[in-house]
C-alpha positions as CSV (number, residue, x, y, z in Angstrom):
1,M,-79.3,53.3,20.9
2,P,-82.8,54.3,19.7
3,D,-81.4,57.5,18.1
4,Q,-78.7,55.5,16.3
5,Q,-81.5,53.1,15.0
6,K,-83.5,56.2,13.8
7,S,-80.4,57.5,11.9
8,S,-79.8,54.1,10.3
9,D,-83.4,54.0,9.1
10,H,-83.1,57.5,7.6
11,V,-79.9,56.5,5.8
12,R,-81.5,53.4,4.4
13,R,-84.6,55.2,3.2
14,S,-82.4,58.0,1.6
15,R,-80.3,55.4,-0.2
16,V,-77.0,57.0,0.7
17,S,-74.0,55.5,2.3
18,V,-73.3,55.9,6.0
19,R,-69.9,57.4,5.0
20,S,-71.7,60.2,3.1
21,V,-73.9,61.0,6.0
22,Q,-70.9,61.1,8.3
23,R,-69.0,63.4,5.9
24,W,-72.1,65.7,5.7
25,R,-72.3,65.8,9.5
26,R,-68.6,66.7,9.9
27,T,-69.1,69.4,7.2
28,W,-72.2,70.7,9.0
29,E,-70.3,70.8,12.3
30,N,-67.3,72.6,10.8
31,L,-68.9,75.0,8.3
32,G,-72.6,75.1,9.2
33,P,-75.4,75.2,6.5
34,R,-73.1,77.0,4.0
35,G,-70.8,74.0,4.0
36,L,-73.6,71.8,2.7
37,R,-74.6,74.1,-0.1
38,S,-74.7,72.3,-3.5
39,Q,-71.6,72.3,-5.5
40,G,-73.4,71.3,-8.7
41,P,-73.3,73.0,-12.1
42,A,-75.5,75.9,-10.9
43,A,-72.7,76.9,-8.5
44,Y,-70.4,77.2,-11.5
45,G,-72.8,79.4,-13.5
46,W,-74.9,76.8,-15.5
47,P,-78.7,77.3,-15.4
48,D,-79.5,73.8,-14.1
49,Q,-78.0,70.9,-12.0
50,R,-77.1,68.5,-14.8
51,W,-73.5,67.6,-15.2
52,T,-72.6,66.9,-18.9
53,L,-69.3,65.8,-20.3
54,S,-68.9,69.2,-22.0
55,R,-69.5,71.1,-18.7
56,I,-67.0,68.8,-16.9
57,K,-64.5,69.5,-19.8
58,T,-65.1,73.3,-19.4
59,L,-64.7,73.1,-15.6
60,I,-61.4,71.1,-15.9
61,G,-60.1,73.7,-18.3
62,R,-61.0,76.5,-16.0
63,R,-59.6,74.9,-12.8
64,I,-56.4,73.1,-13.9
65,H,-55.9,74.5,-17.4
66,K,-55.8,71.0,-19.1
67,S,-57.7,69.8,-22.1
68,F,-59.3,66.4,-22.4
69,T,-61.5,64.8,-25.1
70,L,-65.1,64.1,-24.1
71,S,-64.5,60.3,-24.5
72,G,-61.3,60.7,-22.3
73,I,-63.4,62.4,-19.6
74,A,-66.1,59.7,-19.9
75,Q,-63.5,56.9,-19.5
76,M,-61.9,58.7,-16.5
77,L,-65.2,59.1,-14.8
78,H,-66.1,55.4,-15.4
79,R,-62.7,54.3,-14.0
80,H,-63.5,56.2,-10.8
81,G,-66.9,54.6,-10.4
82,F,-69.2,57.2,-11.9
83,S,-71.9,56.0,-14.3
84,H,-74.2,57.7,-16.8
85,R,-77.6,58.5,-15.3
86,V,-80.5,60.3,-16.6
87,P,-83.0,61.7,-14.1
88,A,-86.5,60.2,-14.3
89,R,-88.9,63.0,-15.2
90,R,-92.3,62.2,-14.0
91,A,-95.4,64.3,-14.3
92,V,-96.9,65.4,-11.0
93,E,-100.3,64.2,-12.3
94,R,-98.9,60.7,-13.1
95,D,-101.1,57.9,-11.8
96,E,-98.9,54.8,-11.4
97,Q,-101.8,52.4,-11.0
98,R,-103.3,53.6,-14.3
99,V,-100.0,53.3,-16.1
100,T,-99.4,49.8,-14.8
101,G,-102.9,48.8,-15.9
102,W,-102.4,50.3,-19.3
103,V,-99.1,48.5,-19.7
104,K,-100.6,45.1,-18.7
105,E,-103.9,45.4,-20.6
106,T,-103.6,47.8,-23.6
107,W,-99.9,47.6,-24.6
108,P,-100.0,43.9,-25.6
109,Q,-102.9,44.6,-27.9
110,V,-101.1,47.6,-29.5
111,G,-97.7,45.9,-30.0
112,A,-97.1,44.2,-33.4
113,P,-96.8,40.4,-33.3
114,R,-93.2,39.2,-33.1
115,R,-91.7,37.3,-36.0
116,R,-90.7,33.7,-35.4
């Protein structure tokens, strides 16, 4: 039971679903480390790990020889539960306490007064 509790804690901290962890474990058992290798855009020849609508369109064209509009792909992804996300880029040197202090103290003085 303690091992199961540890696993649950890891899953919660990682913010992934239990099903995902179970699927990854089955993949690991069946295929080993190679099975868990990323299937992101870099695996298909793009230089980074960002999926864009145009990359998805290109991949669909390569794999199933169909053409969709970018808005059609966006709608299809949305229907299947995917949402638009932009990764947060934070400087390594970023000091959260100083940023919070600046937002609370300096920003109100900088902002223009609101019209009534």
